[in-house]
C-alpha positions as CSV (number, residue, x, y, z in Angstrom):
1,M,1.2,-24.5,-52.5
2,L,-0.8,-25.5,-49.4
3,L,1.3,-25.3,-46.1
4,S,0.1,-27.1,-43.3
5,D,-1.4,-24.6,-41.2
6,T,-3.1,-23.1,-44.6
7,D,-6.7,-23.1,-43.8
8,I,-9.3,-26.1,-45.4
9,K,-10.9,-23.3,-46.9
10,Y,-8.3,-22.5,-49.6
11,V,-8.4,-26.2,-50.5
12,K,-9.2,-26.6,-54.5
13,G,-12.7,-28.0,-53.9
14,V,-13.6,-26.6,-50.4
15,G,-14.6,-23.0,-49.8
16,P,-16.4,-21.1,-46.9
17,K,-19.1,-23.1,-47.3
18,V,-18.1,-26.9,-47.4
19,S,-15.2,-25.7,-44.8
20,R,-17.9,-25.1,-42.3
21,I,-18.9,-28.7,-42.9
22,L,-15.6,-29.8,-42.4
23,N,-14.8,-27.7,-39.3
24,R,-17.6,-30.1,-37.8
25,L,-15.4,-33.0,-38.2
26,N,-12.7,-31.1,-36.4
27,I,-10.9,-30.5,-39.2
28,N,-9.7,-26.6,-39.9
29,T,-6.2,-26.9,-41.9
30,V,-4.8,-28.8,-44.5
31,E,-2.7,-31.0,-41.7
32,D,-6.0,-31.6,-40.1
33,L,-7.4,-33.1,-43.5
34,L,-4.7,-35.1,-44.2
35,L,-5.0,-36.8,-40.8
36,H,-7.9,-37.8,-41.0
37,T,-7.7,-41.0,-41.9
38,P,-9.6,-43.7,-43.2
39,S,-11.8,-45.9,-40.7
40,R,-11.7,-49.1,-43.2
41,Y,-10.4,-49.9,-46.7
42,V,-12.5,-51.2,-49.6
43,D,-10.9,-53.9,-51.8
44,R,-12.2,-53.9,-54.9
45,G,-10.6,-57.4,-55.9
46,N,-12.5,-58.8,-52.8
47,I,-16.0,-57.6,-54.1
48,K,-18.1,-60.2,-53.3
49,E,-20.9,-61.7,-55.4
50,I,-24.2,-61.9,-54.2
51,R,-25.3,-65.6,-55.0
52,E,-22.0,-66.7,-52.9
53,V,-22.9,-64.6,-49.9
54,K,-23.3,-66.4,-46.1
55,K,-24.8,-65.7,-43.1
56,G,-22.6,-63.9,-40.4
57,E,-19.8,-62.7,-43.0
58,T,-18.6,-59.0,-43.2
59,V,-19.1,-58.4,-47.2
60,T,-18.4,-55.5,-49.8
61,L,-21.1,-55.7,-52.6
62,V,-21.5,-54.0,-56.0
63,G,-24.8,-53.3,-57.2
64,T,-28.5,-51.8,-58.2
65,I,-31.2,-51.3,-56.7
66,L,-34.7,-52.8,-58.1
67,D,-37.0,-51.5,-55.6
68,V,-37.7,-49.5,-52.6
69,G,-40.1,-49.8,-50.0
70,S,-41.2,-49.1,-46.5
71,R,-43.3,-50.0,-43.3
72,L,-44.0,-49.0,-40.0
73,T,-44.2,-50.9,-36.9
74,R,-46.7,-51.6,-34.5
75,A,-44.1,-48.8,-32.4
76,R,-44.8,-46.5,-35.3
77,K,-41.0,-46.7,-36.2
78,T,-40.4,-47.0,-39.9
79,I,-39.0,-49.7,-41.7
80,I,-37.3,-49.0,-45.0
81,E,-36.4,-52.3,-47.3
82,I,-34.3,-52.1,-50.3
83,L,-34.2,-55.2,-53.2
84,F,-30.9,-55.3,-54.3
85,S,-29.0,-56.8,-57.1
86,D,-25.9,-57.7,-58.6
87,G,-27.3,-59.7,-61.4
88,T,-25.7,-63.1,-59.3
89,G,-28.3,-62.7,-57.0
90,N,-30.6,-60.5,-54.8
91,I,-30.1,-59.5,-51.1
92,K,-32.3,-57.6,-48.7
93,L,-30.6,-54.0,-47.2
94,V,-32.7,-53.0,-44.2
95,F,-32.8,-49.7,-42.5
96,F,-34.6,-48.9,-39.0
97,N,-35.9,-45.2,-38.6
98,Q,-34.6,-43.7,-41.5
99,P,-37.2,-42.5,-43.3
100,Y,-35.0,-39.7,-45.6
101,I,-33.5,-43.2,-46.7
102,K,-36.6,-43.2,-48.9
103,N,-35.7,-40.4,-50.8
104,T,-31.9,-41.0,-51.0
105,L,-31.5,-43.7,-52.6
106,K,-34.0,-44.8,-55.5
107,R,-34.9,-47.4,-57.7
108,G,-32.1,-48.0,-60.6
109,E,-29.2,-46.3,-58.0
110,H,-25.9,-48.1,-58.4
111,L,-24.5,-48.5,-54.8
112,L,-21.2,-49.9,-53.2
113,V,-22.6,-52.1,-50.1
114,Y,-20.7,-52.8,-47.1
115,G,-22.1,-54.7,-44.1
116,V,-22.7,-57.7,-42.0
117,V,-25.0,-60.6,-43.7
118,D,-28.1,-61.9,-41.9
119,F,-31.0,-64.7,-42.7
120,Y,-34.4,-63.7,-42.1
121,R,-36.8,-64.8,-44.8
122,G,-33.8,-64.8,-47.1
123,Y,-30.7,-62.9,-47.1
124,Q,-30.5,-59.3,-46.0
125,I,-28.1,-57.0,-44.8
126,I,-29.5,-54.4,-41.6
127,Q,-28.1,-50.8,-41.1
128,P,-25.5,-51.5,-44.2
129,E,-23.3,-48.9,-44.9
130,Y,-23.6,-47.5,-48.3
131,E,-22.1,-45.4,-51.1
132,I,-23.8,-43.9,-54.2
133,L,-22.0,-44.9,-57.0
134,G,-21.8,-43.1,-60.6
135,E,-24.5,-43.5,-63.2
136,D,-23.4,-47.0,-64.0
137,G,-21.2,-47.8,-61.2
138,R,-18.2,-48.8,-63.3
139,E,-15.9,-46.2,-61.7
140,I,-15.7,-49.0,-59.3
141,E,-16.2,-52.0,-60.7
142,N,-13.4,-51.3,-63.7
143,S,-10.5,-50.3,-60.5
144,D,-8.2,-53.0,-58.9
145,K,-7.2,-50.5,-56.3
146,I,-7.6,-50.3,-52.4
147,V,-9.9,-47.5,-51.6
148,P,-10.5,-46.0,-48.3
149,V,-13.9,-45.1,-46.4
150,Y,-13.7,-41.9,-44.3
151,P,-15.7,-41.0,-41.1
152,L,-18.2,-38.5,-42.6
153,T,-20.5,-36.0,-41.0
154,E,-24.2,-35.0,-42.8
155,G,-23.7,-33.1,-45.7
156,F,-20.9,-35.0,-47.2
157,S,-19.9,-38.1,-49.2
158,Q,-17.3,-40.7,-49.2
159,R,-16.8,-39.4,-53.2
160,Y,-16.6,-35.4,-52.4
161,L,-13.9,-36.0,-49.6
162,R,-11.3,-38.0,-51.6
163,K,-11.7,-35.7,-54.1
164,I,-10.8,-32.8,-51.5
165,I,-8.1,-35.0,-50.3
166,H,-7.0,-35.8,-53.5
167,N,-6.7,-31.9,-54.3
168,A,-5.0,-31.4,-51.3
169,L,-1.8,-34.1,-52.0
170,I,-1.4,-32.8,-55.1
171,N,-0.9,-29.4,-54.5
172,I,1.3,-29.6,-51.1
173,D,4.7,-28.2,-50.6
174,V,6.7,-31.6,-50.3
175,D,9.7,-29.4,-48.5
176,R,7.8,-27.7,-46.3
177,W,6.1,-30.8,-45.1
178,K,9.1,-32.9,-43.8
179,V,9.7,-34.1,-41.0
180,L,12.9,-35.9,-40.3
181,E,16.3,-36.0,-42.4
182,N,17.0,-38.8,-44.5
183,D,19.6,-40.3,-42.7
184,L,17.1,-40.2,-39.3
185,L,14.6,-42.0,-41.4
186,S,16.8,-44.6,-42.4
187,Q,18.2,-45.4,-38.8
188,F,14.6,-45.4,-37.0
189,D,13.4,-47.5,-40.3
190,V,10.2,-45.6,-40.8
191,I,9.4,-43.5,-44.4
192,S,8.8,-40.2,-44.8
193,F,5.4,-38.0,-43.5
194,I,4.6,-37.6,-46.6
195,D,5.0,-40.9,-48.0
196,A,2.6,-42.0,-45.0
197,I,0.3,-39.7,-46.0
198,R,0.2,-40.7,-49.6
199,K,0.4,-44.8,-48.5
200,T,-2.3,-44.4,-46.0
201,H,-5.0,-42.5,-48.4
202,N,-3.8,-44.0,-51.9
203,P,-2.3,-47.0,-51.0
204,P,-1.8,-50.0,-53.9
205,V,-1.9,-52.7,-51.7
206,M,-3.8,-53.2,-48.0
207,E,0.1,-54.3,-46.8
208,D,1.1,-50.1,-47.6
209,A,-2.3,-48.6,-45.7
210,I,-0.8,-50.6,-42.4
211,V,2.6,-48.7,-43.0
212,G,1.4,-45.9,-43.6
213,K,-0.9,-45.2,-40.2
214,K,2.1,-46.8,-38.1
215,A,4.4,-44.1,-39.5
216,L,1.8,-41.4,-38.8
217,A,1.5,-42.6,-35.2
218,F,5.3,-42.5,-34.9
219,Y,5.4,-38.9,-36.2
220,E,2.3,-38.0,-33.6
221,F,4.0,-39.5,-31.1
222,L,7.5,-38.2,-32.1
223,Y,6.2,-34.3,-31.9
224,L,5.5,-34.7,-28.5
225,Q,8.4,-36.8,-27.4
226,V,11.0,-34.0,-28.7
227,Y,8.7,-31.6,-26.9
228,L,9.0,-33.5,-23.6
229,R,13.1,-34.6,-24.2
230,K,13.7,-30.5,-24.8
231,Q,11.8,-29.6,-22.0
232,R,13.1,-31.9,-19.8
233,Y,16.7,-30.9,-21.0
234,I,16.0,-27.2,-20.6
235,R,15.6,-28.1,-16.9
236,E,18.7,-30.7,-16.1
237,K,20.6,-27.7,-17.7
238,K,19.3,-25.3,-15.3
239,S,21.8,-26.3,-11.9
240,G,19.3,-28.1,-8.9
241,A,20.1,-27.5,-5.6
242,V,22.5,-30.3,-4.2
243,I,20.7,-32.6,-1.2
244,E,22.7,-34.7,1.1
245,G,20.9,-34.1,4.5
246,K,20.8,-37.4,6.4
247,I,20.7,-36.3,10.6
248,L,16.3,-35.9,10.2
249,V,16.2,-38.4,7.6
250,N,18.4,-41.0,10.1
251,K,16.1,-40.3,13.0
252,L,12.9,-40.8,11.1
253,L,14.1,-44.1,10.0
254,K,15.3,-45.0,13.7
255,N,11.5,-43.5,15.2
256,L,9.8,-45.2,12.1
257,P,6.7,-48.4,14.4
258,F,7.6,-50.2,10.5
259,V,10.9,-51.3,8.5
260,L,10.5,-49.9,5.3
261,T,9.5,-52.4,2.1
262,N,12.3,-53.3,-0.1
263,A,10.6,-51.7,-3.1
264,Q,10.1,-48.8,-0.4
265,E,14.0,-48.4,-0.1
266,K,15.2,-48.8,-3.9
267,V,12.8,-46.0,-4.6
268,T,14.3,-43.7,-1.8
269,D,18.1,-44.6,-3.1
270,E,16.4,-43.7,-6.8
271,I,15.1,-40.3,-5.6
272,F,18.4,-39.5,-3.1
273,Q,20.9,-40.3,-6.1
274,D,19.2,-37.8,-8.1
275,L,18.9,-35.3,-5.1
276,K,22.5,-35.4,-4.6
277,S,23.5,-34.5,-8.0
278,S,23.1,-31.0,-9.4
279,E,21.1,-31.6,-11.8
280,R,17.6,-31.1,-11.2
281,M,15.8,-34.4,-10.8
282,S,12.5,-34.8,-12.3
283,R,11.0,-38.2,-11.1
284,L,7.5,-39.6,-11.6
285,L,6.5,-42.3,-8.1
286,Q,4.4,-45.3,-9.0
287,G,2.8,-46.7,-6.0
288,D,-0.8,-48.5,-5.4
289,V,-2.8,-46.9,-2.7
290,G,-1.2,-48.1,0.6
291,S,2.1,-48.9,-0.9
292,G,4.1,-46.7,1.3
293,K,4.3,-43.3,-0.9
294,T,4.1,-40.9,1.7
295,I,7.0,-41.9,3.4
296,V,9.6,-41.9,0.8
297,A,8.3,-38.2,-0.2
298,L,8.8,-37.6,3.9
299,L,12.6,-39.1,3.3
300,A,13.0,-37.1,0.4
301,S,11.8,-33.3,1.9
302,L,13.5,-34.2,5.2
303,A,17.2,-34.7,3.4
304,A,16.0,-31.3,1.9
305,I,15.3,-29.5,5.2
306,D,18.2,-30.9,6.5
307,S,20.4,-28.9,3.9
308,D,18.6,-25.9,4.9
309,Y,16.1,-25.7,2.0
310,Q,12.2,-25.5,2.1
311,V,10.0,-28.2,1.0
312,A,6.3,-28.1,-0.7
313,I,3.8,-30.7,-0.9
314,M,0.8,-29.5,-3.5
315,A,-2.3,-32.0,-3.3
316,P,-5.0,-31.8,-5.8
317,T,-8.0,-31.1,-2.5
318,E,-8.2,-29.9,0.9
319,I,-8.9,-33.3,1.9
320,L,-5.9,-34.9,0.7
321,A,-4.1,-31.9,1.8
322,K,-5.0,-32.2,5.2
323,Q,-4.4,-36.1,5.3
324,H,-0.7,-35.4,4.3
325,Y,-0.2,-33.1,7.0
326,G,-2.1,-35.1,9.6
327,K,0.3,-37.8,9.1
328,I,3.3,-36.2,8.7
329,V,3.1,-34.2,11.6
330,N,2.7,-37.2,13.5
331,Y,5.6,-39.1,11.8
332,I,8.0,-35.9,12.7
333,S,6.7,-34.9,16.1
334,G,9.6,-33.8,18.2
335,F,11.4,-32.6,15.5
336,Q,11.5,-29.3,15.6
337,V,10.7,-28.5,12.2
338,N,8.2,-25.5,11.4
339,I,5.6,-26.8,8.6
340,R,2.2,-25.7,8.1
341,L,-0.8,-26.0,6.2
342,L,-2.1,-23.5,3.2
343,T,-5.8,-24.2,1.7
344,S,-8.5,-22.2,0.2
345,S,-9.9,-22.3,3.4
346,T,-7.2,-21.2,5.8
347,K,-8.0,-18.0,7.6
348,K,-7.3,-14.7,6.0
349,S,-4.6,-13.6,8.9
350,E,-3.4,-17.1,9.4
351,K,-2.6,-16.7,5.1
352,I,-0.7,-14.2,5.1
353,K,1.6,-14.8,8.3
354,I,2.2,-18.3,6.2
355,K,3.2,-16.5,3.5
356,D,5.7,-14.2,4.9
357,D,7.2,-16.6,7.0
358,L,7.0,-18.5,3.9
359,K,9.0,-16.0,2.4
360,N,11.9,-14.9,5.1
361,G,12.5,-18.9,5.4
362,K,11.0,-19.5,8.9
363,I,8.8,-22.3,7.2
364,K,10.9,-25.1,5.7
365,F,7.9,-27.4,4.8
366,I,4.1,-26.7,3.6
367,I,1.7,-28.7,2.5
368,G,-1.4,-27.6,0.5
369,T,-3.8,-27.2,-2.4
370,H,-3.8,-25.0,-5.3
371,A,-3.0,-21.9,-2.7
372,L,0.5,-22.7,-3.5
373,I,0.6,-21.4,-6.9
374,E,-0.7,-18.3,-6.1
375,D,1.5,-15.1,-7.2
376,D,1.9,-13.9,-4.1
377,V,3.2,-16.9,-2.4
378,V,6.9,-16.2,-2.5
379,F,9.6,-18.8,-1.5
380,E,13.0,-18.4,0.7
381,S,15.0,-21.3,-1.4
382,L,12.2,-23.7,-2.5
383,A,14.3,-26.9,-3.1
384,L,11.8,-30.0,-3.6
385,A,8.6,-29.5,-4.8
386,I,6.4,-32.6,-5.0
387,V,3.3,-32.8,-6.4
388,D,0.6,-35.7,-5.5
389,E,-2.1,-37.4,-7.7
390,Q,-0.4,-35.8,-10.5
391,H,-3.0,-36.4,-13.3
392,R,-5.4,-34.2,-11.7
393,F,-3.0,-31.4,-12.3
394,G,-2.5,-29.8,-15.7
395,V,1.0,-29.2,-16.8
396,E,1.0,-25.2,-16.2
397,Q,0.2,-26.1,-12.4
398,R,3.2,-28.3,-12.0
399,K,5.2,-25.8,-13.5
400,K,3.7,-22.8,-11.6
401,L,5.1,-24.5,-8.4
402,L,8.5,-25.8,-9.7
403,M,9.1,-22.3,-11.2
404,K,9.2,-20.6,-7.4
405,G,12.1,-22.4,-6.7
406,N,15.6,-21.5,-8.3
407,G,16.1,-25.0,-9.4
408,A,13.9,-26.7,-7.6
409,H,14.0,-30.5,-8.0
410,L,10.6,-31.9,-8.9
411,L,9.0,-35.5,-7.6
412,V,5.3,-36.2,-8.8
413,M,3.2,-39.2,-7.1
414,T,0.1,-41.0,-8.2
415,A,-1.1,-43.7,-6.8
416,T,-3.0,-44.6,-9.8
417,P,-1.0,-47.3,-11.6
418,I,-0.1,-46.0,-14.9
419,P,1.1,-48.8,-17.7
420,R,3.9,-48.0,-19.3
421,S,2.8,-47.1,-22.9
422,L,0.6,-43.9,-20.9
423,A,3.5,-42.8,-18.7
424,M,5.8,-42.5,-21.7
425,T,3.1,-40.2,-23.5
426,L,2.0,-38.4,-20.2
427,Y,5.6,-38.3,-18.4
428,G,8.2,-38.6,-21.5
429,D,10.4,-35.6,-19.6
430,L,10.4,-37.7,-16.4
431,D,11.9,-40.8,-14.7
432,V,10.1,-43.2,-13.0
433,S,10.1,-45.5,-10.0
434,I,7.6,-47.8,-8.6
435,I,7.1,-49.1,-5.3
436,D,5.7,-52.7,-6.7
437,E,5.2,-54.3,-2.9
438,M,3.3,-53.7,-0.5
439,P,3.9,-53.5,3.3
440,P,3.9,-56.8,5.1
441,G,0.5,-56.8,7.3
442,R,-1.9,-55.4,4.6
443,Q,-4.7,-57.2,4.5
444,K,-5.8,-58.5,0.9
445,I,-9.4,-57.1,0.1
446,V,-12.5,-59.7,-0.2
447,T,-14.1,-58.5,-4.1
448,R,-17.3,-59.9,-4.9
449,W,-19.9,-59.3,-7.5
450,I,-23.5,-59.7,-6.8
451,R,-26.9,-58.6,-8.5
452,N,-30.1,-56.3,-6.9
453,N,-31.8,-59.2,-6.0
454,K,-28.8,-60.4,-3.5
455,R,-29.2,-56.9,-1.4
456,G,-31.2,-58.4,1.1
457,E,-27.9,-60.8,2.3
458,L,-25.9,-58.0,1.7
459,Y,-27.8,-55.8,4.4
460,S,-27.4,-58.5,6.8
461,F,-23.9,-58.7,6.5
462,I,-23.1,-55.4,6.8
463,Q,-25.5,-55.1,9.8
464,N,-23.2,-58.2,11.4
465,R,-20.2,-56.5,11.2
466,I,-21.3,-53.1,12.8
467,D,-22.9,-55.3,15.5
468,E,-20.0,-57.4,16.3
469,N,-17.0,-55.3,15.1
470,N,-18.2,-51.8,14.9
471,D,-16.9,-52.0,11.5
472,Q,-17.6,-49.0,9.1
473,V,-18.9,-48.8,5.2
474,Y,-18.6,-46.7,2.6
475,V,-21.7,-47.2,0.0
476,V,-20.6,-45.3,-3.4
477,Y,-23.0,-44.2,-6.3
478,P,-21.4,-42.7,-10.0
479,L,-21.3,-39.5,-10.3
480,V,-21.6,-38.6,-14.3
481,E,-22.0,-35.4,-15.5
482,E,-24.7,-35.9,-17.9
483,S,-27.1,-37.0,-15.1
484,E,-25.5,-35.6,-12.3
485,K,-28.8,-34.2,-10.8
486,L,-30.5,-37.9,-11.2
487,D,-27.4,-39.6,-9.5
488,L,-27.1,-36.7,-6.5
489,K,-30.7,-37.7,-6.1
490,A,-30.1,-41.4,-6.4
491,A,-27.2,-40.7,-3.3
492,T,-30.0,-38.8,-1.6
493,V,-32.7,-41.3,-2.0
494,M,-30.2,-44.6,-0.9
495,Y,-28.9,-42.2,2.1
496,E,-32.6,-42.5,3.3
497,S,-33.7,-45.7,2.9
498,L,-30.5,-46.6,4.4
499,K,-31.5,-44.8,7.6
500,K,-34.8,-46.6,7.8
501,H,-33.3,-49.9,7.5
502,F,-30.3,-49.7,9.7
503,K,-32.3,-48.2,12.6
504,G,-29.9,-46.7,15.9
505,I,-27.1,-46.8,13.0
506,N,-25.7,-43.6,12.5
507,V,-26.0,-42.9,8.6
508,G,-24.2,-40.1,6.8
509,L,-24.1,-38.5,3.3
510,I,-21.5,-37.0,1.2
511,H,-21.4,-35.7,-2.7
512,G,-19.9,-32.9,-4.6
513,K,-22.3,-30.3,-4.0
514,M,-21.9,-30.0,-0.6
515,K,-19.8,-26.9,0.8
516,S,-16.4,-28.2,1.6
517,A,-17.1,-27.7,5.3
518,D,-19.6,-29.8,5.4
519,K,-17.8,-32.3,3.2
520,D,-15.1,-31.9,5.5
521,A,-17.0,-32.5,9.0
522,A,-19.0,-35.7,7.0
523,M,-15.1,-36.9,6.6
524,I,-14.3,-36.3,10.2
525,K,-17.0,-37.7,11.6
526,F,-17.0,-41.1,10.0
527,A,-13.1,-40.9,11.1
528,K,-14.2,-40.4,14.5
529,G,-16.6,-43.4,14.2
530,E,-19.2,-41.1,14.6
531,I,-20.9,-42.5,11.4
532,N,-21.4,-46.1,10.6
533,I,-22.4,-45.8,7.0
534,L,-21.2,-42.9,4.6
535,V,-23.1,-42.9,2.0
536,G,-21.8,-40.6,-1.3
537,T,-20.4,-40.3,-4.7
538,T,-16.9,-40.6,-5.3
539,V,-15.7,-37.3,-3.5
540,I,-14.5,-40.0,-0.9
541,E,-12.6,-41.3,-3.3
542,V,-9.1,-39.1,-2.1
543,G,-10.8,-39.5,1.6
544,I,-9.3,-39.6,4.7
545,D,-7.9,-43.1,5.8
546,V,-10.0,-44.9,8.5
547,A,-8.8,-48.0,9.3
548,N,-12.4,-49.3,10.9
549,A,-13.6,-48.6,7.3
550,T,-13.9,-51.9,6.2
551,I,-16.9,-52.6,3.9
552,M,-17.0,-50.8,0.5
553,V,-20.3,-51.3,-1.6
554,I,-20.3,-49.8,-5.1
555,E,-23.6,-49.3,-6.7
556,H,-23.7,-49.4,-10.2
557,P,-20.2,-50.2,-10.6
558,E,-20.4,-50.8,-14.5
559,R,-20.2,-47.0,-15.0
560,F,-16.9,-46.4,-12.9
561,G,-13.9,-47.4,-14.7
562,L,-11.9,-50.1,-13.6
563,S,-9.2,-47.7,-12.5
564,Q,-11.6,-45.9,-10.5
565,L,-13.1,-49.0,-8.8
566,H,-9.6,-49.8,-7.5
567,Q,-9.2,-46.6,-6.4
568,L,-12.0,-46.7,-4.9
569,R,-11.5,-50.3,-3.3
570,G,-8.3,-48.7,-2.1
571,R,-9.8,-46.6,0.3
572,I,-11.0,-50.0,2.7
573,G,-8.3,-52.3,3.8
574,R,-6.0,-49.8,6.0
575,G,-6.3,-51.1,8.8
576,E,-5.8,-55.0,10.6
577,K,-9.1,-56.2,10.0
578,K,-10.6,-58.4,7.1
579,S,-11.7,-56.4,4.4
580,Y,-14.7,-56.3,1.8
581,C,-15.4,-54.5,-1.5
582,I,-18.9,-55.8,-2.8
583,M,-20.4,-54.2,-6.3
584,I,-23.9,-54.4,-6.9
585,T,-25.3,-54.5,-10.4
586,D,-29.2,-54.8,-12.0
587,K,-29.8,-58.2,-13.0
588,Y,-29.1,-57.5,-16.5
589,I,-25.7,-56.0,-17.6
590,G,-24.0,-56.0,-20.7
591,D,-21.3,-58.4,-21.8
592,L,-18.2,-55.7,-21.5
593,S,-19.3,-54.5,-18.2
594,A,-19.5,-58.4,-16.7
595,E,-15.8,-59.0,-17.9
596,R,-14.8,-56.1,-16.4
597,L,-16.2,-56.9,-13.3
598,K,-14.6,-60.3,-12.9
599,I,-11.4,-58.5,-13.4
600,M,-11.9,-56.5,-10.4
601,E,-12.8,-60.0,-8.5
602,N,-10.0,-61.8,-9.9
603,T,-7.1,-59.3,-9.0
604,S,-5.9,-56.5,-7.0
605,D,-2.9,-55.8,-8.8
606,G,-3.0,-52.0,-9.7
607,F,-1.1,-52.0,-12.7
608,I,-2.7,-55.3,-14.2
609,I,-6.1,-53.5,-14.3
610,A,-5.3,-50.2,-15.4
611,E,-3.6,-51.9,-18.2
612,E,-7.2,-53.4,-18.8
613,D,-8.7,-50.0,-18.4
614,L,-6.9,-48.9,-21.1
615,K,-7.5,-51.5,-23.4
616,I,-11.1,-51.0,-23.3
617,R,-11.6,-47.1,-22.7
618,G,-8.9,-45.4,-23.7
619,P,-6.9,-42.9,-22.0
620,G,-8.7,-39.6,-22.0
621,N,-11.0,-41.4,-20.0
622,V,-9.4,-43.3,-17.7
623,Y,-7.4,-40.8,-16.2
624,G,-9.2,-37.6,-17.3
625,T,-6.3,-36.7,-19.5
626,R,-8.0,-35.0,-22.1
627,Q,-8.2,-31.9,-19.8
628,H,-4.7,-32.4,-18.2
629,G,-1.8,-32.3,-21.0
630,L,-2.5,-35.7,-23.1
631,P,-3.0,-34.7,-26.6
632,N,-5.9,-36.0,-28.8
633,F,-4.2,-38.5,-31.1
634,R,-5.5,-38.2,-34.8
635,V,-4.0,-41.6,-35.3
636,A,-1.8,-42.7,-33.1
637,D,-3.0,-45.4,-30.1
638,I,-1.0,-45.2,-27.3
639,V,-1.7,-49.1,-26.9
640,R,-1.7,-50.3,-30.2
641,D,1.1,-48.2,-31.8
642,E,3.2,-48.8,-28.0
643,K,6.2,-50.1,-30.5
644,M,5.9,-46.6,-32.4
645,L,6.1,-44.7,-29.3
646,I,9.2,-46.5,-28.2
647,K,10.4,-46.0,-31.0
648,A,9.4,-42.2,-31.4
649,R,10.8,-41.7,-27.6
650,K,14.7,-43.2,-29.3
651,C,14.5,-40.9,-32.3
652,A,13.5,-37.7,-29.6
653,K,15.9,-38.5,-27.1
654,L,18.7,-38.9,-30.4
655,I,17.5,-35.2,-31.4
656,I,17.5,-33.7,-27.8
657,D,20.6,-35.1,-26.9
658,S,22.7,-34.8,-29.7
659,N,22.1,-31.6,-30.6
660,I,20.5,-32.0,-33.7
661,E,19.3,-28.7,-35.1
662,L,15.8,-28.6,-36.0
663,N,15.4,-26.8,-39.5
664,Y,13.2,-24.0,-38.9
665,N,11.1,-24.9,-42.0
666,T,10.2,-28.4,-41.1
667,M,6.9,-29.7,-39.4
668,L,9.1,-31.0,-36.3
669,Y,10.2,-27.6,-35.6
670,K,6.6,-25.9,-36.4
671,K,5.1,-28.8,-33.8
672,I,7.7,-28.3,-31.1
673,D,7.5,-24.3,-31.6
674,N,3.5,-24.3,-31.1
675,M,3.9,-27.0,-28.2
676,E,6.0,-24.7,-26.4
677,K,3.8,-21.5,-27.1
678,Y,1.0,-23.4,-25.6
679,Y,2.9,-24.6,-22.3
680,R,5.4,-21.4,-22.3
681,I,8.2,-23.7,-21.8
682,G,10.8,-22.0,-18.7
């Protein structure tokens, strides 16, 4: 009998040779095979007759090839034209640049064809999907069932894949594929995992296929949510440091040159309630760029220091770590708090001293990068671990910092607004606090999208702003991995071009290939006003706050995601001057790109932008989360299946909080066990 982790080669009809082909589809086990779900279904009851087709409609046709012809275009590209008939009429099937089709599809062959009907000197379907049927096509014409159509790879047919999936389904050990007991299935109104698999691959009616896929999405979410809930349960069962210090907190509040916003006060209260508890805090703090997360984190830090504990803030880049350090040192000047900065570029002798002072408790407040989680960094009494821009760190890195304390509380921060569904998926083990209000006086940034033919007007505008207001400008180029050399060259060419155009104005260049010291030097010069125009790649996304930087020019914005554009825009408008974000494109861009840029023009709400970005690009592309802990779901989609995600989260909470035993024979147990081994839960 087949188990979920049985190698695919042991399924009847597979073997070593076929398994290598299936591996290209990321199918390695029987479970992978059964979660390789159909991309669509063909309803045999809805097969259209050719005489009924209309231009623009998507149709499924069954018929026979009458003739196959080919011709070359002037550009020497092959066009294959097939005359196709079902006895009620004829239609042309057209394939561009696929010369092999002539040898694959031959006169007399019976086909199932799927595609959009067009009209040019008669009805035709361009680049149709097709499936070769049996000798007389009867296997499909005489069937009234819903037939699945799967994503394929070269060397495989739909019929063969269906046969293999059928062989797997009739040979699985049903008891070992169980996920939930019947009472939970009933309580959460979901069908069993096996029933979901069967309905997905062999639906009697289309409604069953929908039910099956939604249930599979539920189970994919459930595995992750149970793992996250269990992780949180284990963490909370370990007693946390009780933090109630208020002297330094009150001193800071008294000295601040501004009043906290209502949103800042609310999230600060939520954090302080957690810190006073003997349970360990696990909280995500979300807030747009400039919303005031640093002050909230500082207040929590001072409460811990006041209670004679140590605090660590870990940032993803040296620039950001230095920015935090500079800001915080300025805020607590005269507080007699020993605060230090630790990064990879800290001098060796200084590193040794810092590590000694952390170990003996002389340093109470440390800010740094990944250098904080090196094995030889030991704390005397770490009670609060703060991770900034969490989505840039892996699960292991966050955990490694946390485990350097004994019962340390965890606060993770992000300036990237995260839609609810993604937050539940990435941070299901965390409570969430949101700063949804900007401090008074924060300037609204004017955002405009222009075409390349307006570049002269843009340059005149920049010249005037620099001459009249001494404003500073960012000019950003995209840096896409596949074309990194070309992108860097384009940024460098733009740098040289701007130097020639803006005579007498200091233009700087910064990009990811520069040495750390050179990048820092360029950013510091810009911060001091020694550079008027800074050209670079998105390395400036987490750059130093420069109050005088009021113009952000983004070249080729269509190559950025919305969330990335929003982050870049947040680098300006830090002072009292009016600020402008100008996105400049070529004359012609796609409709989807144009729609996205209009969203940027019309809203400054990071959460609305994040939701739109998530819908358009998917979570892995938006936040880089494929490599930072978000599973690559086979079936589930966190936008489309948000209701199933919420249901799975409630079910996971019940399972863990009620101590429902996870039967070691079940799929759920195996999944959680594998996750714990992978993430080394502690």
